[in-house]
Each structure stands twice: as structure tokens, then as C-alpha cells.
C-alpha positions, 0 to 999 in steps of 0.5 A, a space after each residue: 500500500 502506498 503513502 497516498 492510499 494510506 492518506 485516503 484510507 485515514 481520511 475516509 475513516 474520519 469522514 465516514 466515522 465522525 459525521 452525525 448521520 440524519 435519521 428518518 423524519 421530517 427536517 425542522 427549522 435547524 435543517 432549513 437554516 442549514 441549507 441557507 448557510 451552506 456554500 454552493 458551486 457559485 462560491 467557487 471558481 468555475 471548474 472546481 468540482 462540488 458535490 453535496 453528500 447525502 447519507 442514507 437515512 438511519 445509517 449508523 455511525 461508522 457505516 462503510 468506514 474501514 476499521 480503525 488501525 492500531 496505534 501507540 498510544 492507543 486510540 490515536 488513529 481514531 481519536 478525533 473521530 471518537 471525540 466528534 461522535 461522542 458529542 454528536 446530536 443526531 436527527 433530521 437536519 443535524 448536519 450537512 456536508 459537501 465535497 470540493 475538489 481542486 487539482 491538488 486538494 480534495 476536501 469534505 466540509 461538514 456544517 453542524 447545527 450543534 457545537 463541537 467539543 473543542 476542548 476534547 478535540 484539542 486534548 486528543 491532538 495534544 496526546 497524539 502529537 506523535 504516535 505510530 499506527 499499525 496494520 497489525 501488531 506484527 508490522 512496523 509502526 508508521 510514524 505520525 505527527 499532529 501539529 496545530 496550525 496558526 490561522 487568521 481564525 483564532 478560535 478555530 482548531 486547525 491541524 496538519 497530520 503528517 505520515 511518513 511511509 517508505 521515505 515519503 512524507 505527506 499530510 492531511 489537514 483538519 479544521 474544527 470551529 464553533 460558530 454560535 450554536 453551530 459548527 464547521 469541520 472539514 478534512 483535506 488531503 492532497 489529490 492531484 486530478 488533471 481533469 479539474 482545470 483549477 489548481 489548489 494547494 494545501 493548506 491554503 485552499 483548505 483554509 480559504 474554504 473553511 474560513 468562507 464557510 465559517 463566515 457564511 454560517 456566522 452571518 446567518 
């Protein structure tokens, strides 16, 4: 397995495992407001890929996600996922998400009608500032680091998580921010795609996107 496959696997586990999936029912006011604060294709340059992500009603947390990898310290490979899931509110209109892709940057952004436990997320990131992850207990550990990035949005938690595998180094990026009674979180990973005519670079394109989404939510 290549380092890029590993990054995609890790990001998929976080995305699928941490979202508060809606359950069957009729969306109420929070869901209606959610629709009004989401970014749309019009907010991005022409040619950027934009897709709304619709989960199956009643889908359980973690459905479709690969199992968490082993880690040392224990729990670091799924620590952020677990911290989000532990504070999640579930129900119609509780969350909405979309994918945005540039040539070089693929992002999934989630907007919530409830607040994230930022203290818990920060504690996980601090505990897992350096850790190793394993396919199984008999294989060598893969070194990982989690580093907080300073951004223009002082209240946002933004992290770069870096993997070193077979001499290759690359990073995925995470952003978590509360805005009033709502929250925005996202993940981005490097994905070259020459079929998309607009270039993106990480972390800059990701920071611009999450800031724009947070500002839209703040103005609602």
C-alpha cells in the first residue's frame, strides 16, 4: 500500500466515522437554516468540482468506514473521530456536508447545527502529537505527527497530520470551529486530478474554504 492510499484510507475513516448521520423524519427549522448557510458551486471558481453528500437515512455511525488501525498510544488513529461522535446530536437536519475538489486538494466540509467539543478535540491532538499506527501488531509502526496550525481564525482548531511511509512524507489537514450554536469541520488531503482545470494547494485552499464557510454560517 502506498503513502497516498494510506492518506485516503485515514481520511475516509474520519469522514465516514465522525459525521452525525440524519435519521428518518421530517427536517425542522435547524435543517432549513442549514441549507441557507451552506456554500454552493457559485462560491467557487468555475471548474472546481462540488458535490453535496447525502447519507442514507438511519445509517449508523461508522457505516462503510474501514476499521480503525492500531496505534501507540492507543486510540490515536481514531481519536478525533471518537471525540466528534461522542458529542454528536443526531436527527433530521443535524448536519450537512459537501465535497470540493481542486487539482491538488480534495476536501469534505461538514456544517453542524450543534457545537463541537473543542476542548476534547484539542486534548486528543495534544496526546497524539506523535504516535505510530499499525496494520497489525506484527508490522512496523508508521510514524505520525499532529501539529496545530496558526490561522487568521483564532478560535478555530486547525491541524496538519503528517505520515511518513517508505521515505515519503505527506499530510492531511483538519479544521474544527464553533460558530454560535453551530459548527464547521472539514478534512483535506492532497489529490492531484488533471481533469479539474483549477489548481489548489494545501493548506491554503483548505483554509480559504473553511474560513468562507465559517463566515457564511456566522452571518446567518
